[in-house]
N, C-alpha and C positions, 0 to 999 in steps of 0.2 A: 611571906614573900621571899623567894630565892633571888637575892639581889645579884649575886654573881651570874646566875643563869640569865637574868633579865638584861644586864649590862652587856654580856657577851653576845646575846641575841641582837640587841640594837646596834652594838658597835661592829657587828659582823666580823669578829675575830675568828678567821677560818684558816685552816692549813692550806697553804698555797703550793708547797713543794715538799715532797718526801723522797729522800734518796738514801740508799744504804752505802756507806763507805766501808770498804775492806782494805786494810792496810797492814803492812809488815815491814820490818827493817827500819831504816831511818826515814821518817816522813813527817810532813807538816803542811797545813793548808790555812791560809789567812782569808778571813771573810770580812770584807770591809765595804761592800757595795750594795748589800741588800737592805732595804729600809725596814723590813718587818722584824718582829721578834723571832728569836731562834730557840728551839727546844732540841737539845741533843740528848739522845738516849743511847747509852752504851750497852750493847747486847753481849759483847764478848771482849775480853782483854781490858786494857787500861788506856785512858786518854788524858792528856794534859790540856786544860783550857787556859789560854792566855788572853787576858783582856787588859786594855790600856788602863793603868792606874791601879791594877790589882795584882796580887801575888799569883803565880801559876797555881791552878786548882787541879788536883788529881781526881779524876772521875772514873770509878771502877765499874765492872760489869754489873748491870742492874740499876746503876745510878742514872740520874737525869739532871740536866742543868738548863735553866731558862735565862736567856740573855735579852736585855731590853732592845727595842728597835733602834737601829742606827749605831749600835755599839760595835766598834771595830774589835774583832777578836779572832783567835785562831785555835785550831785543833792540831795536836802533835802527839807523836809517840813518846816524847820525852820532854823534860822541862826546858832544855836549852837549844832546841832544834830551830834552825833557820827555816822559815815557812814561805812557800810560794803562794801566788794568788790562786783563788778558786777558779776553775774552768767552768763557768756557768753554762756554756753550751753543752759541754760533756755531761754535766749534771742533769740537764734537761733531757738529753738523749737517754741517759741511764734510767731516768724516771719513766720515760715513754716506753721503753722496751723491757723493763724489769731487770736490767743488768745492774750489778753493783758498780760503783765508781771505785776503781783501784788506785791506791796510792802506795808509794814506797817501792823498794827494790826487792824485798824479801817475801817469803811466803806469808799469806794473810794470817795474822795473829789477833787482830783487833777488828771488831765490827761495830759501827756506829750508825744509828738512824738519825739523819739530819732533817729537821722539820722547820719550816718558816711560817709565820703567821702575819697576815695583813689585817689592818683595821680600816673600817669605813672612813674615808677622809672627811666626811661630814660630821663625824662624832669626835668631840674634843675631850670627853671624859677619859682620863688616862688610866685605863685598866692595866695595860701592859707597857705603856710608854714612859711611866715615871719610876720604873724599878731602879733603886739606887745602885744595885750591884747584882751580879749573877746570882740566881737562886738555885741552890743545890739540894736535891733530895736523894738520899742513899737508898740502896735496894732494901735494907731492912726496915725502912720507914714507910714503904708502900708495897704491900704484897700483890695488889691488883695490877701493878705496872707490868709484871712479867707476862701475864696472860694477854694483856692488851697489846704488848709489844710483839708477842708471837703472832697474833692475828694480823697486825700491821705488816710484819715481815713477810708473811705468806701472801698478802695482797700485792705488795711491791715486787715480789719475786715472780709472780705469775699474773701479769695484767690481763684482764678479760673484760667482757661487757659489765659495765657498772663499777669498774675499779676506781675511777676518779671519785665518784660519789662515796664509795665505801671508804677510801682513804681519807677523804675529808671528814667523814663521820668519826672514824677511829682517831684521827688526829685531834678533833674537838674533844673526844672523850679523854684522851691522854692529857690534854691541857687541864681539864676539870680535875682529873685524878691527881695531877701534879700540884695544883693549887690546894686541894684538900690536904694532901700530905704535908705540904710546906707550912700551911697555917697551923696544923695540929702539932708539928714538931718544933716550931720556932716561936713559942708564945712570948718570949721576952725580946726578940729581935725587932727593932724598929726600922723598917725599910724606907719610911717616908713616902710610901706609895699607896695607891688606892687599895691594893690587895692587903697591905699592912693594916689599913684602917678596919678591915674586917675582924681584927683581933680585939678591938675596943667595943664592948657590948653596947655602950651608949650610942656611939657613932653608927654601929651596924644597925641598931634598931631604928635610928633616925633615917638612915638611908633606905631601909625597908619601907618605911612610911612614905617617903618621897617617891620611890619607884613604884609602889603599889597604886598611889593616887597622885600622879604629877599634876592633875587638873585641880586639885584641892587648893584653896587660897592659903597656902602655907605662909606663916611668918615664923620668926625665931621663937616667939612666945607659944604659938600653937604647936609647933614641932616639939618644943621642950615639954609641953603638957602631954603630948601624945607618947612621949618616951619616959614620962614620970621623973624628969629632972628639972632643975632650975634653968632659966635662960642663960645665966652666967656659966653654969656647968656645961651646958650643951655647946656654947660658943667656944669655951676654952678647950674642950675635948676635940671639937671639930678642927680648930686651928692646929692643935698638936698633931692630929692624925692626917689631915689633908692640906694644911696650909691655907685654908680659906674659911670664910664664915658659912654658916648654914644657908643664909640667903643667897650667897654667891653660888653655892653648889646647886641650889634649886634652879636658879636662873640658867646656869650652864647646862643642866640636864634638859630643861624645857627647850632651850634653843637647839640642842642636839636633836631632840625628837622632832622639832619643827623643821629643821634642815633636811632630815631624811624624808619627811612627808612632802615638803616643797619639791624635792627632786623626784620622788617616786610616784606621786599622785597628782591628780588635777583638782584636788579639793580647793575651794576658795580660801584665801588667806583668813577671812573672817572665821571660817569653820576651824581652821588649824589653830588660830589664836585661842579659841575657847577650849579646844581639846587639850591644849598643853597648859592651861591654867591662867589665862589672862582675861580680865573682865571686859576688855575692849580691844578692838584691833589697833587702836592708837597706842595703848600701853604695850601691846605685843610688838608693834613696829619699832617703838622707841627702844625696848630691851634688845630686840634682834639687831638693830642698827649698831648699838653699842658693842655687841658681841661679834658681829660679822662685818661691820664697816659699811653696810648698805641695807636698805629696807628689804623686807621679805620678797616683794614682787620682783625687784631688780635681781635679787639673789637667784630666784627661780629662773628668770630669763637667762642669766649668765650661765647657769649650770646647763641649761638646755642648748644654748649656743655652743658651749664647749663640747657637748655630746655630739651635736650635729657636725661640728667642724673636725672632729677626730677622724683621722684617716682610717679607712676600712681595708682589711686584708682581703686576699683573694680566696682564702679557704673558707 
């Protein structure tokens, strides 16, 4: 079971915006209003990433850095530059017509691809949302990055039929390549995140069991047996890696799966309850209410009212 692929599929972590920055001279841009995770890939030159509570991080050509959603941070040509706000409208226009977003007063010496990821709001499993600090992968740690970045740069430079779909697919590939490289190169670093838990073989195997068969009547005992460890060992390793018990994680993932199905399908609540591992609709409703604050039927109705009430554009 490829746990990372499964969670990214369900959570809908997809690239929402890709834009190329070309900068020279004295320049800086502060990013504090976008809710999604940000992946910055330096194609040429050197960039300094500033994040609140962290030392300035130098990111060189071929490097990439992933920043957690909601993290106010900035990009600059030097460590002590005063940064202005990002012009979101200019970035959207640049993405639309393939132009680079220009910053600074001098000739372009630096080129950065800025990508943002959104996660399905119905999914609470924190794949990208619980990163403790910016995750940095250098050029020598991932040879695949260069070829993928070249492909992405070409798509962004010459938009045509299918460019949006192509960019989303390439951006998804970049995220997977980034995570692979980071996990391989940082075996001792504890990030306190879902991604960091992938480094613990016991937790990783347990997660694989849960994600492969969420409908199975898992208990801590049966999950421990499936991963060939004791109940106490599994609980201790789970708490250290994810800050929660195995049972709490199973419930969280089942409710995530159910929330997406309640929104996207017309399946009866009774069918959904069995599909995500509950022996009875009553048990499912009780667990769902604890997690979401209302029973499944009311949750579905509220989501659909919200969709109906949302204003429609003219285009």
